[in-house]
Chimera marker file (.cmm) of the C-alpha trace (Angstrom):
<marker_set name="trace">
<marker id="1" x="21.684" y="2.715" z="-12.060" r="1" g="1" b="0" radius="0.5"/>
<marker id="2" x="19.362" y="-0.250" z="-11.237" r="1" g="1" b="0" radius="0.5"/>
<marker id="3" x="15.503" y="0.053" z="-13.018" r="1" g="1" b="0" radius="0.5"/>
<marker id="4" x="14.308" y="-0.414" z="-9.303" r="1" g="1" b="0" radius="0.5"/>
<marker id="5" x="16.545" y="2.304" z="-7.806" r="1" g="1" b="0" radius="0.5"/>
<marker id="6" x="14.349" y="4.857" z="-8.415" r="1" g="1" b="0" radius="0.5"/>
<marker id="7" x="11.548" y="3.021" z="-7.208" r="1" g="1" b="0" radius="0.5"/>
<marker id="8" x="13.080" y="1.874" z="-3.832" r="1" g="1" b="0" radius="0.5"/>
<marker id="9" x="13.773" y="5.725" z="-3.468" r="1" g="1" b="0" radius="0.5"/>
<marker id="10" x="9.937" y="6.364" z="-3.815" r="1" g="1" b="0" radius="0.5"/>
<marker id="11" x="8.961" y="3.989" z="-1.825" r="1" g="1" b="0" radius="0.5"/>
<marker id="12" x="10.772" y="5.086" z="1.046" r="1" g="1" b="0" radius="0.5"/>
<marker id="13" x="9.886" y="8.685" z="0.846" r="1" g="1" b="0" radius="0.5"/>
<marker id="14" x="6.466" y="7.601" z="0.280" r="1" g="1" b="0" radius="0.5"/>
<marker id="15" x="6.568" y="5.250" z="3.414" r="1" g="1" b="0" radius="0.5"/>
<marker id="16" x="6.607" y="8.232" z="5.849" r="1" g="1" b="0" radius="0.5"/>
<marker id="17" x="3.956" y="10.455" z="4.340" r="1" g="1" b="0" radius="0.5"/>
<marker id="18" x="1.989" y="7.071" z="5.013" r="1" g="1" b="0" radius="0.5"/>
<marker id="19" x="3.407" y="6.246" z="8.568" r="1" g="1" b="0" radius="0.5"/>
<marker id="20" x="2.318" y="10.308" z="9.155" r="1" g="1" b="0" radius="0.5"/>
<marker id="21" x="-1.756" y="9.213" z="8.505" r="1" g="1" b="0" radius="0.5"/>
<marker id="22" x="-1.358" y="6.123" z="9.913" r="1" g="1" b="0" radius="0.5"/>
<marker id="23" x="-0.335" y="7.915" z="13.049" r="1" g="1" b="0" radius="0.5"/>
<marker id="24" x="-3.620" y="9.704" z="12.875" r="1" g="1" b="0" radius="0.5"/>
<marker id="25" x="-5.569" y="6.452" z="13.405" r="1" g="1" b="0" radius="0.5"/>
<marker id="26" x="-8.165" y="6.629" z="16.295" r="1" g="1" b="0" radius="0.5"/>
<marker id="27" x="-7.760" y="3.252" z="17.590" r="1" g="1" b="0" radius="0.5"/>
<marker id="28" x="-11.399" y="3.639" z="18.831" r="1" g="1" b="0" radius="0.5"/>
<marker id="29" x="-12.941" y="4.309" z="15.513" r="1" g="1" b="0" radius="0.5"/>
<marker id="30" x="-11.441" y="1.368" z="13.619" r="1" g="1" b="0" radius="0.5"/>
<marker id="31" x="-14.530" y="-0.589" z="12.461" r="1" g="1" b="0" radius="0.5"/>
<marker id="32" x="-15.718" y="3.103" z="11.815" r="1" g="1" b="0" radius="0.5"/>
<marker id="33" x="-16.956" y="3.453" z="8.393" r="1" g="1" b="0" radius="0.5"/>
<marker id="34" x="-18.704" y="6.037" z="5.920" r="1" g="1" b="0" radius="0.5"/>
<marker id="35" x="-20.730" y="4.565" z="3.722" r="1" g="1" b="0" radius="0.5"/>
<marker id="36" x="-22.029" y="0.667" z="4.492" r="1" g="1" b="0" radius="0.5"/>
<marker id="37" x="-20.382" y="-0.124" z="1.311" r="1" g="1" b="0" radius="0.5"/>
<marker id="38" x="-17.094" y="1.009" z="2.189" r="1" g="1" b="0" radius="0.5"/>
<marker id="39" x="-14.117" y="-0.407" z="4.043" r="1" g="1" b="0" radius="0.5"/>
<marker id="40" x="-13.639" y="0.161" z="7.433" r="1" g="1" b="0" radius="0.5"/>
<marker id="41" x="-11.084" y="2.717" z="8.664" r="1" g="1" b="0" radius="0.5"/>
<marker id="42" x="-8.789" y="0.137" z="10.158" r="1" g="1" b="0" radius="0.5"/>
<marker id="43" x="-9.561" y="-2.339" z="7.247" r="1" g="1" b="0" radius="0.5"/>
<marker id="44" x="-8.619" y="0.789" z="4.544" r="1" g="1" b="0" radius="0.5"/>
<marker id="45" x="-5.597" y="1.191" z="6.945" r="1" g="1" b="0" radius="0.5"/>
<marker id="46" x="-4.595" y="-2.409" z="6.932" r="1" g="1" b="0" radius="0.5"/>
<marker id="47" x="-5.141" y="-2.949" z="3.065" r="1" g="1" b="0" radius="0.5"/>
<marker id="48" x="-2.559" y="0.172" z="2.452" r="1" g="1" b="0" radius="0.5"/>
<marker id="49" x="-0.161" y="-1.208" z="4.924" r="1" g="1" b="0" radius="0.5"/>
<marker id="50" x="-0.356" y="-4.677" z="3.221" r="1" g="1" b="0" radius="0.5"/>
<marker id="51" x="-0.225" y="-3.790" z="-0.376" r="1" g="1" b="0" radius="0.5"/>
<marker id="52" x="3.886" y="-3.382" z="-0.724" r="1" g="1" b="0" radius="0.5"/>
<marker id="53" x="4.652" y="-6.884" z="0.769" r="1" g="1" b="0" radius="0.5"/>
<marker id="54" x="1.850" y="-8.535" z="-1.341" r="1" g="1" b="0" radius="0.5"/>
<marker id="55" x="2.576" y="-6.975" z="-4.460" r="1" g="1" b="0" radius="0.5"/>
<marker id="56" x="6.228" y="-7.796" z="-4.346" r="1" g="1" b="0" radius="0.5"/>
<marker id="57" x="5.474" y="-11.296" z="-2.966" r="1" g="1" b="0" radius="0.5"/>
<marker id="58" x="3.096" y="-12.025" z="-5.458" r="1" g="1" b="0" radius="0.5"/>
<marker id="59" x="6.037" y="-10.675" z="-8.222" r="1" g="1" b="0" radius="0.5"/>
<marker id="60" x="8.577" y="-13.616" z="-7.239" r="1" g="1" b="0" radius="0.5"/>
<marker id="61" x="6.902" y="-15.621" z="-10.020" r="1" g="1" b="0" radius="0.5"/>
<marker id="62" x="5.515" y="-15.329" z="-13.387" r="1" g="1" b="0" radius="0.5"/>
<marker id="63" x="1.607" y="-14.853" z="-12.261" r="1" g="1" b="0" radius="0.5"/>
<marker id="64" x="-0.672" y="-14.907" z="-9.765" r="1" g="1" b="0" radius="0.5"/>
<marker id="65" x="-3.881" y="-16.236" z="-9.348" r="1" g="1" b="0" radius="0.5"/>
<marker id="66" x="-6.223" y="-13.721" z="-6.823" r="1" g="1" b="0" radius="0.5"/>
<marker id="67" x="-9.033" y="-15.830" z="-6.577" r="1" g="1" b="0" radius="0.5"/>
<marker id="68" x="-8.491" y="-17.452" z="-2.961" r="1" g="1" b="0" radius="0.5"/>
<marker id="69" x="-6.364" y="-14.392" z="-2.004" r="1" g="1" b="0" radius="0.5"/>
<marker id="70" x="-7.582" y="-12.997" z="1.511" r="1" g="1" b="0" radius="0.5"/>
<marker id="71" x="-5.478" y="-10.530" z="3.723" r="1" g="1" b="0" radius="0.5"/>
<marker id="72" x="-4.368" y="-11.121" z="6.973" r="1" g="1" b="0" radius="0.5"/>
<marker id="73" x="-6.162" y="-10.791" z="9.909" r="1" g="1" b="0" radius="0.5"/>
<marker id="74" x="-6.322" y="-6.876" z="10.599" r="1" g="1" b="0" radius="0.5"/>
<marker id="75" x="-4.674" y="-5.617" z="13.826" r="1" g="1" b="0" radius="0.5"/>
<marker id="76" x="-6.828" y="-3.950" z="16.690" r="1" g="1" b="0" radius="0.5"/>
<marker id="77" x="-4.216" y="-0.790" z="16.737" r="1" g="1" b="0" radius="0.5"/>
<marker id="78" x="-3.010" y="1.934" z="15.126" r="1" g="1" b="0" radius="0.5"/>
<marker id="79" x="0.480" y="1.243" z="16.232" r="1" g="1" b="0" radius="0.5"/>
<marker id="80" x="0.371" y="-2.436" z="15.373" r="1" g="1" b="0" radius="0.5"/>
<marker id="81" x="-0.475" y="-1.568" z="11.452" r="1" g="1" b="0" radius="0.5"/>
<marker id="82" x="2.690" y="1.055" z="11.561" r="1" g="1" b="0" radius="0.5"/>
<marker id="83" x="4.826" y="-2.085" z="13.030" r="1" g="1" b="0" radius="0.5"/>
<marker id="84" x="3.430" y="-4.148" z="10.642" r="1" g="1" b="0" radius="0.5"/>
<marker id="85" x="3.552" y="-1.710" z="7.334" r="1" g="1" b="0" radius="0.5"/>
<marker id="86" x="7.129" y="-1.197" z="9.097" r="1" g="1" b="0" radius="0.5"/>
<marker id="87" x="7.714" y="-4.460" z="8.789" r="1" g="1" b="0" radius="0.5"/>
<marker id="88" x="6.482" y="-5.310" z="5.626" r="1" g="1" b="0" radius="0.5"/>
<marker id="89" x="8.245" y="-2.306" z="3.868" r="1" g="1" b="0" radius="0.5"/>
<marker id="90" x="11.601" y="-3.847" z="4.890" r="1" g="1" b="0" radius="0.5"/>
<marker id="91" x="10.740" y="-6.878" z="3.831" r="1" g="1" b="0" radius="0.5"/>
<marker id="92" x="9.508" y="-5.629" z="0.195" r="1" g="1" b="0" radius="0.5"/>
<marker id="93" x="12.466" y="-3.174" z="-0.309" r="1" g="1" b="0" radius="0.5"/>
<marker id="94" x="14.926" y="-6.533" z="0.241" r="1" g="1" b="0" radius="0.5"/>
<marker id="95" x="12.533" y="-8.487" z="-2.186" r="1" g="1" b="0" radius="0.5"/>
<marker id="96" x="12.354" y="-5.518" z="-5.231" r="1" g="1" b="0" radius="0.5"/>
<marker id="97" x="16.041" y="-4.920" z="-4.397" r="1" g="1" b="0" radius="0.5"/>
<marker id="98" x="16.906" y="-8.650" z="-5.259" r="1" g="1" b="0" radius="0.5"/>
<marker id="99" x="15.330" y="-8.065" z="-8.815" r="1" g="1" b="0" radius="0.5"/>
<marker id="100" x="17.529" y="-7.164" z="-11.595" r="1" g="1" b="0" radius="0.5"/>
<marker id="101" x="16.677" y="-4.979" z="-14.472" r="1" g="1" b="0" radius="0.5"/>
<marker id="102" x="15.821" y="-8.342" z="-16.745" r="1" g="1" b="0" radius="0.5"/>
<marker id="103" x="13.630" y="-9.583" z="-14.110" r="1" g="1" b="0" radius="0.5"/>
<marker id="104" x="11.690" y="-6.556" z="-14.210" r="1" g="1" b="0" radius="0.5"/>
<marker id="105" x="11.045" y="-6.262" z="-17.908" r="1" g="1" b="0" radius="0.5"/>
<marker id="106" x="9.726" y="-9.467" z="-17.641" r="1" g="1" b="0" radius="0.5"/>
<marker id="107" x="5.761" y="-10.154" z="-18.060" r="1" g="1" b="0" radius="0.5"/>
<marker id="108" x="3.392" y="-10.578" z="-15.025" r="1" g="1" b="0" radius="0.5"/>
<marker id="109" x="0.373" y="-11.792" z="-15.179" r="1" g="1" b="0" radius="0.5"/>
<marker id="110" x="-2.679" y="-11.224" z="-12.725" r="1" g="1" b="0" radius="0.5"/>
<marker id="111" x="-5.355" y="-13.908" z="-12.719" r="1" g="1" b="0" radius="0.5"/>
<marker id="112" x="-8.806" y="-14.147" z="-11.429" r="1" g="1" b="0" radius="0.5"/>
<marker id="113" x="-10.754" y="-17.163" z="-12.035" r="1" g="1" b="0" radius="0.5"/>
<marker id="114" x="-9.113" y="-18.186" z="-15.160" r="1" g="1" b="0" radius="0.5"/>
<marker id="115" x="-9.353" y="-15.322" z="-16.597" r="1" g="1" b="0" radius="0.5"/>
<marker id="116" x="-6.503" y="-12.407" z="-17.440" r="1" g="1" b="0" radius="0.5"/>
<marker id="117" x="-7.180" y="-9.555" z="-15.773" r="1" g="1" b="0" radius="0.5"/>
<marker id="118" x="-3.588" y="-7.505" z="-16.129" r="1" g="1" b="0" radius="0.5"/>
<marker id="119" x="-0.680" y="-8.470" z="-17.820" r="1" g="1" b="0" radius="0.5"/>
<marker id="120" x="2.268" y="-6.265" z="-17.750" r="1" g="1" b="0" radius="0.5"/>
<marker id="121" x="6.176" y="-5.868" z="-17.042" r="1" g="1" b="0" radius="0.5"/>
<marker id="122" x="6.718" y="-6.238" z="-13.733" r="1" g="1" b="0" radius="0.5"/>
<marker id="123" x="8.300" y="-2.636" z="-13.195" r="1" g="1" b="0" radius="0.5"/>
<marker id="124" x="5.022" y="-1.465" z="-14.550" r="1" g="1" b="0" radius="0.5"/>
<marker id="125" x="2.697" y="-3.447" z="-12.159" r="1" g="1" b="0" radius="0.5"/>
<marker id="126" x="4.829" y="-1.840" z="-9.091" r="1" g="1" b="0" radius="0.5"/>
<marker id="127" x="4.500" y="1.282" z="-10.577" r="1" g="1" b="0" radius="0.5"/>
<marker id="128" x="0.312" y="0.822" z="-11.084" r="1" g="1" b="0" radius="0.5"/>
<marker id="129" x="-0.097" y="-1.893" z="-8.436" r="1" g="1" b="0" radius="0.5"/>
<marker id="130" x="2.031" y="-1.421" z="-5.834" r="1" g="1" b="0" radius="0.5"/>
<marker id="131" x="2.740" y="2.700" z="-5.634" r="1" g="1" b="0" radius="0.5"/>
<marker id="132" x="0.016" y="3.714" z="-7.698" r="1" g="1" b="0" radius="0.5"/>
<marker id="133" x="-2.718" y="1.759" z="-6.469" r="1" g="1" b="0" radius="0.5"/>
<marker id="134" x="-1.150" y="2.774" z="-2.237" r="1" g="1" b="0" radius="0.5"/>
<marker id="135" x="-1.623" y="6.517" z="-3.594" r="1" g="1" b="0" radius="0.5"/>
<marker id="136" x="-5.228" y="5.816" z="-4.122" r="1" g="1" b="0" radius="0.5"/>
<marker id="137" x="-5.449" y="4.231" z="-0.891" r="1" g="1" b="0" radius="0.5"/>
<marker id="138" x="-3.752" y="6.633" z="1.021" r="1" g="1" b="0" radius="0.5"/>
<marker id="139" x="-6.060" y="9.408" z="-0.413" r="1" g="1" b="0" radius="0.5"/>
<marker id="140" x="-8.913" y="7.722" z="0.765" r="1" g="1" b="0" radius="0.5"/>
<marker id="141" x="-7.420" y="7.301" z="4.244" r="1" g="1" b="0" radius="0.5"/>
<marker id="142" x="-7.213" y="11.334" z="4.180" r="1" g="1" b="0" radius="0.5"/>
<marker id="143" x="-11.011" y="11.339" z="3.543" r="1" g="1" b="0" radius="0.5"/>
<marker id="144" x="-11.990" y="9.243" z="6.353" r="1" g="1" b="0" radius="0.5"/>
<marker id="145" x="-9.902" y="10.973" z="8.752" r="1" g="1" b="0" radius="0.5"/>
<marker id="146" x="-11.105" y="14.481" z="7.488" r="1" g="1" b="0" radius="0.5"/>
<marker id="147" x="-14.999" y="12.800" z="8.032" r="1" g="1" b="0" radius="0.5"/>
<marker id="148" x="-13.953" y="12.088" z="11.517" r="1" g="1" b="0" radius="0.5"/>
<marker id="149" x="-12.575" y="15.519" z="12.448" r="1" g="1" b="0" radius="0.5"/>
<marker id="150" x="-8.905" y="13.827" z="13.075" r="1" g="1" b="0" radius="0.5"/>
<marker id="151" x="-6.343" y="16.927" z="11.694" r="1" g="1" b="0" radius="0.5"/>
<marker id="152" x="-4.855" y="15.679" z="8.483" r="1" g="1" b="0" radius="0.5"/>
<marker id="153" x="-0.267" y="15.946" z="8.492" r="1" g="1" b="0" radius="0.5"/>
<marker id="154" x="1.187" y="17.324" z="5.656" r="1" g="1" b="0" radius="0.5"/>
<marker id="155" x="1.990" y="15.111" z="2.917" r="1" g="1" b="0" radius="0.5"/>
<marker id="156" x="2.820" y="16.856" z="-0.166" r="1" g="1" b="0" radius="0.5"/>
<marker id="157" x="2.991" y="20.089" z="0.887" r="1" g="1" b="0" radius="0.5"/>
<marker id="158" x="0.537" y="22.424" z="3.719" r="1" g="1" b="0" radius="0.5"/>
<marker id="159" x="-3.127" y="20.830" z="4.501" r="1" g="1" b="0" radius="0.5"/>
<marker id="160" x="-5.839" y="23.063" z="6.293" r="1" g="1" b="0" radius="0.5"/>
<marker id="161" x="-4.894" y="21.518" z="9.793" r="1" g="1" b="0" radius="0.5"/>
<marker id="162" x="-0.700" y="21.492" z="9.588" r="1" g="1" b="0" radius="0.5"/>
<marker id="163" x="1.895" y="23.570" z="7.810" r="1" g="1" b="0" radius="0.5"/>
<marker id="164" x="5.385" y="22.325" z="6.587" r="1" g="1" b="0" radius="0.5"/>
<link id1="1" id2="2" r="1" g="1" b="0" radius="0.2"/>
<link id1="2" id2="3" r="1" g="1" b="0" radius="0.2"/>
<link id1="3" id2="4" r="1" g="1" b="0" radius="0.2"/>
<link id1="4" id2="5" r="1" g="1" b="0" radius="0.2"/>
<link id1="5" id2="6" r="1" g="1" b="0" radius="0.2"/>
<link id1="6" id2="7" r="1" g="1" b="0" radius="0.2"/>
<link id1="7" id2="8" r="1" g="1" b="0" radius="0.2"/>
<link id1="8" id2="9" r="1" g="1" b="0" radius="0.2"/>
<link id1="9" id2="10" r="1" g="1" b="0" radius="0.2"/>
<link id1="10" id2="11" r="1" g="1" b="0" radius="0.2"/>
<link id1="11" id2="12" r="1" g="1" b="0" radius="0.2"/>
<link id1="12" id2="13" r="1" g="1" b="0" radius="0.2"/>
<link id1="13" id2="14" r="1" g="1" b="0" radius="0.2"/>
<link id1="14" id2="15" r="1" g="1" b="0" radius="0.2"/>
<link id1="15" id2="16" r="1" g="1" b="0" radius="0.2"/>
<link id1="16" id2="17" r="1" g="1" b="0" radius="0.2"/>
<link id1="17" id2="18" r="1" g="1" b="0" radius="0.2"/>
<link id1="18" id2="19" r="1" g="1" b="0" radius="0.2"/>
<link id1="19" id2="20" r="1" g="1" b="0" radius="0.2"/>
<link id1="20" id2="21" r="1" g="1" b="0" radius="0.2"/>
<link id1="21" id2="22" r="1" g="1" b="0" radius="0.2"/>
<link id1="22" id2="23" r="1" g="1" b="0" radius="0.2"/>
<link id1="23" id2="24" r="1" g="1" b="0" radius="0.2"/>
<link id1="24" id2="25" r="1" g="1" b="0" radius="0.2"/>
<link id1="25" id2="26" r="1" g="1" b="0" radius="0.2"/>
<link id1="26" id2="27" r="1" g="1" b="0" radius="0.2"/>
<link id1="27" id2="28" r="1" g="1" b="0" radius="0.2"/>
<link id1="28" id2="29" r="1" g="1" b="0" radius="0.2"/>
<link id1="29" id2="30" r="1" g="1" b="0" radius="0.2"/>
<link id1="30" id2="31" r="1" g="1" b="0" radius="0.2"/>
<link id1="31" id2="32" r="1" g="1" b="0" radius="0.2"/>
<link id1="32" id2="33" r="1" g="1" b="0" radius="0.2"/>
<link id1="33" id2="34" r="1" g="1" b="0" radius="0.2"/>
<link id1="34" id2="35" r="1" g="1" b="0" radius="0.2"/>
<link id1="35" id2="36" r="1" g="1" b="0" radius="0.2"/>
<link id1="36" id2="37" r="1" g="1" b="0" radius="0.2"/>
<link id1="37" id2="38" r="1" g="1" b="0" radius="0.2"/>
<link id1="38" id2="39" r="1" g="1" b="0" radius="0.2"/>
<link id1="39" id2="40" r="1" g="1" b="0" radius="0.2"/>
<link id1="40" id2="41" r="1" g="1" b="0" radius="0.2"/>
<link id1="41" id2="42" r="1" g="1" b="0" radius="0.2"/>
<link id1="42" id2="43" r="1" g="1" b="0" radius="0.2"/>
<link id1="43" id2="44" r="1" g="1" b="0" radius="0.2"/>
<link id1="44" id2="45" r="1" g="1" b="0" radius="0.2"/>
<link id1="45" id2="46" r="1" g="1" b="0" radius="0.2"/>
<link id1="46" id2="47" r="1" g="1" b="0" radius="0.2"/>
<link id1="47" id2="48" r="1" g="1" b="0" radius="0.2"/>
<link id1="48" id2="49" r="1" g="1" b="0" radius="0.2"/>
<link id1="49" id2="50" r="1" g="1" b="0" radius="0.2"/>
<link id1="50" id2="51" r="1" g="1" b="0" radius="0.2"/>
<link id1="51" id2="52" r="1" g="1" b="0" radius="0.2"/>
<link id1="52" id2="53" r="1" g="1" b="0" radius="0.2"/>
<link id1="53" id2="54" r="1" g="1" b="0" radius="0.2"/>
<link id1="54" id2="55" r="1" g="1" b="0" radius="0.2"/>
<link id1="55" id2="56" r="1" g="1" b="0" radius="0.2"/>
<link id1="56" id2="57" r="1" g="1" b="0" radius="0.2"/>
<link id1="57" id2="58" r="1" g="1" b="0" radius="0.2"/>
<link id1="58" id2="59" r="1" g="1" b="0" radius="0.2"/>
<link id1="59" id2="60" r="1" g="1" b="0" radius="0.2"/>
<link id1="60" id2="61" r="1" g="1" b="0" radius="0.2"/>
<link id1="61" id2="62" r="1" g="1" b="0" radius="0.2"/>
<link id1="62" id2="63" r="1" g="1" b="0" radius="0.2"/>
<link id1="63" id2="64" r="1" g="1" b="0" radius="0.2"/>
<link id1="64" id2="65" r="1" g="1" b="0" radius="0.2"/>
<link id1="65" id2="66" r="1" g="1" b="0" radius="0.2"/>
<link id1="66" id2="67" r="1" g="1" b="0" radius="0.2"/>
<link id1="67" id2="68" r="1" g="1" b="0" radius="0.2"/>
<link id1="68" id2="69" r="1" g="1" b="0" radius="0.2"/>
<link id1="69" id2="70" r="1" g="1" b="0" radius="0.2"/>
<link id1="70" id2="71" r="1" g="1" b="0" radius="0.2"/>
<link id1="71" id2="72" r="1" g="1" b="0" radius="0.2"/>
<link id1="72" id2="73" r="1" g="1" b="0" radius="0.2"/>
<link id1="73" id2="74" r="1" g="1" b="0" radius="0.2"/>
<link id1="74" id2="75" r="1" g="1" b="0" radius="0.2"/>
<link id1="75" id2="76" r="1" g="1" b="0" radius="0.2"/>
<link id1="76" id2="77" r="1" g="1" b="0" radius="0.2"/>
<link id1="77" id2="78" r="1" g="1" b="0" radius="0.2"/>
<link id1="78" id2="79" r="1" g="1" b="0" radius="0.2"/>
<link id1="79" id2="80" r="1" g="1" b="0" radius="0.2"/>
<link id1="80" id2="81" r="1" g="1" b="0" radius="0.2"/>
<link id1="81" id2="82" r="1" g="1" b="0" radius="0.2"/>
<link id1="82" id2="83" r="1" g="1" b="0" radius="0.2"/>
<link id1="83" id2="84" r="1" g="1" b="0" radius="0.2"/>
<link id1="84" id2="85" r="1" g="1" b="0" radius="0.2"/>
<link id1="85" id2="86" r="1" g="1" b="0" radius="0.2"/>
<link id1="86" id2="87" r="1" g="1" b="0" radius="0.2"/>
<link id1="87" id2="88" r="1" g="1" b="0" radius="0.2"/>
<link id1="88" id2="89" r="1" g="1" b="0" radius="0.2"/>
<link id1="89" id2="90" r="1" g="1" b="0" radius="0.2"/>
<link id1="90" id2="91" r="1" g="1" b="0" radius="0.2"/>
<link id1="91" id2="92" r="1" g="1" b="0" radius="0.2"/>
<link id1="92" id2="93" r="1" g="1" b="0" radius="0.2"/>
<link id1="93" id2="94" r="1" g="1" b="0" radius="0.2"/>
<link id1="94" id2="95" r="1" g="1" b="0" radius="0.2"/>
<link id1="95" id2="96" r="1" g="1" b="0" radius="0.2"/>
<link id1="96" id2="97" r="1" g="1" b="0" radius="0.2"/>
<link id1="97" id2="98" r="1" g="1" b="0" radius="0.2"/>
<link id1="98" id2="99" r="1" g="1" b="0" radius="0.2"/>
<link id1="99" id2="100" r="1" g="1" b="0" radius="0.2"/>
<link id1="100" id2="101" r="1" g="1" b="0" radius="0.2"/>
<link id1="101" id2="102" r="1" g="1" b="0" radius="0.2"/>
<link id1="102" id2="103" r="1" g="1" b="0" radius="0.2"/>
<link id1="103" id2="104" r="1" g="1" b="0" radius="0.2"/>
<link id1="104" id2="105" r="1" g="1" b="0" radius="0.2"/>
<link id1="105" id2="106" r="1" g="1" b="0" radius="0.2"/>
<link id1="106" id2="107" r="1" g="1" b="0" radius="0.2"/>
<link id1="107" id2="108" r="1" g="1" b="0" radius="0.2"/>
<link id1="108" id2="109" r="1" g="1" b="0" radius="0.2"/>
<link id1="109" id2="110" r="1" g="1" b="0" radius="0.2"/>
<link id1="110" id2="111" r="1" g="1" b="0" radius="0.2"/>
<link id1="111" id2="112" r="1" g="1" b="0" radius="0.2"/>
<link id1="112" id2="113" r="1" g="1" b="0" radius="0.2"/>
<link id1="113" id2="114" r="1" g="1" b="0" radius="0.2"/>
<link id1="114" id2="115" r="1" g="1" b="0" radius="0.2"/>
<link id1="115" id2="116" r="1" g="1" b="0" radius="0.2"/>
<link id1="116" id2="117" r="1" g="1" b="0" radius="0.2"/>
<link id1="117" id2="118" r="1" g="1" b="0" radius="0.2"/>
<link id1="118" id2="119" r="1" g="1" b="0" radius="0.2"/>
<link id1="119" id2="120" r="1" g="1" b="0" radius="0.2"/>
<link id1="120" id2="121" r="1" g="1" b="0" radius="0.2"/>
<link id1="121" id2="122" r="1" g="1" b="0" radius="0.2"/>
<link id1="122" id2="123" r="1" g="1" b="0" radius="0.2"/>
<link id1="123" id2="124" r="1" g="1" b="0" radius="0.2"/>
<link id1="124" id2="125" r="1" g="1" b="0" radius="0.2"/>
<link id1="125" id2="126" r="1" g="1" b="0" radius="0.2"/>
<link id1="126" id2="127" r="1" g="1" b="0" radius="0.2"/>
<link id1="127" id2="128" r="1" g="1" b="0" radius="0.2"/>
<link id1="128" id2="129" r="1" g="1" b="0" radius="0.2"/>
<link id1="129" id2="130" r="1" g="1" b="0" radius="0.2"/>
<link id1="130" id2="131" r="1" g="1" b="0" radius="0.2"/>
<link id1="131" id2="132" r="1" g="1" b="0" radius="0.2"/>
<link id1="132" id2="133" r="1" g="1" b="0" radius="0.2"/>
<link id1="133" id2="134" r="1" g="1" b="0" radius="0.2"/>
<link id1="134" id2="135" r="1" g="1" b="0" radius="0.2"/>
<link id1="135" id2="136" r="1" g="1" b="0" radius="0.2"/>
<link id1="136" id2="137" r="1" g="1" b="0" radius="0.2"/>
<link id1="137" id2="138" r="1" g="1" b="0" radius="0.2"/>
<link id1="138" id2="139" r="1" g="1" b="0" radius="0.2"/>
<link id1="139" id2="140" r="1" g="1" b="0" radius="0.2"/>
<link id1="140" id2="141" r="1" g="1" b="0" radius="0.2"/>
<link id1="141" id2="142" r="1" g="1" b="0" radius="0.2"/>
<link id1="142" id2="143" r="1" g="1" b="0" radius="0.2"/>
<link id1="143" id2="144" r="1" g="1" b="0" radius="0.2"/>
<link id1="144" id2="145" r="1" g="1" b="0" radius="0.2"/>
<link id1="145" id2="146" r="1" g="1" b="0" radius="0.2"/>
<link id1="146" id2="147" r="1" g="1" b="0" radius="0.2"/>
<link id1="147" id2="148" r="1" g="1" b="0" radius="0.2"/>
<link id1="148" id2="149" r="1" g="1" b="0" radius="0.2"/>
<link id1="149" id2="150" r="1" g="1" b="0" radius="0.2"/>
<link id1="150" id2="151" r="1" g="1" b="0" radius="0.2"/>
<link id1="151" id2="152" r="1" g="1" b="0" radius="0.2"/>
<link id1="152" id2="153" r="1" g="1" b="0" radius="0.2"/>
<link id1="153" id2="154" r="1" g="1" b="0" radius="0.2"/>
<link id1="154" id2="155" r="1" g="1" b="0" radius="0.2"/>
<link id1="155" id2="156" r="1" g="1" b="0" radius="0.2"/>
<link id1="156" id2="157" r="1" g="1" b="0" radius="0.2"/>
<link id1="157" id2="158" r="1" g="1" b="0" radius="0.2"/>
<link id1="158" id2="159" r="1" g="1" b="0" radius="0.2"/>
<link id1="159" id2="160" r="1" g="1" b="0" radius="0.2"/>
<link id1="160" id2="161" r="1" g="1" b="0" radius="0.2"/>
<link id1="161" id2="162" r="1" g="1" b="0" radius="0.2"/>
<link id1="162" id2="163" r="1" g="1" b="0" radius="0.2"/>
<link id1="163" id2="164" r="1" g="1" b="0" radius="0.2"/>
</marker_set>
């Protein structure tokens, strides 16, 4: 089994829960934010939708300088966010599938303004910055939806709103 295979399986499995949450996005409230310092609901969802492809794209090189990185413009509906996420996910899986075990063991460095902010094997970067980072933001998204009174779907088990 290739090193990337369990990652691809996890990405596929977890993406289903992410889509369930995206399906609950109330279009009329995408600009809502729980606090002035927080991202808006739509910006948080868009960030989550773009993480896999952005990380897979970064990993095509040995390093990436995030200083000038800016997200693409956010779609104006939950349906468009879902469509973009699915498309991004397909591209991500293609890019990751093309990486052999030796490539995944190569060191990757993220830089900001000439300073190294993280360096690790690419496989570790995938785990930490693509997957764990996504789960963190997905958890935030559940809090936003709860605060808006949106019933939460099951992710890892029953919620107060729905059972598996």
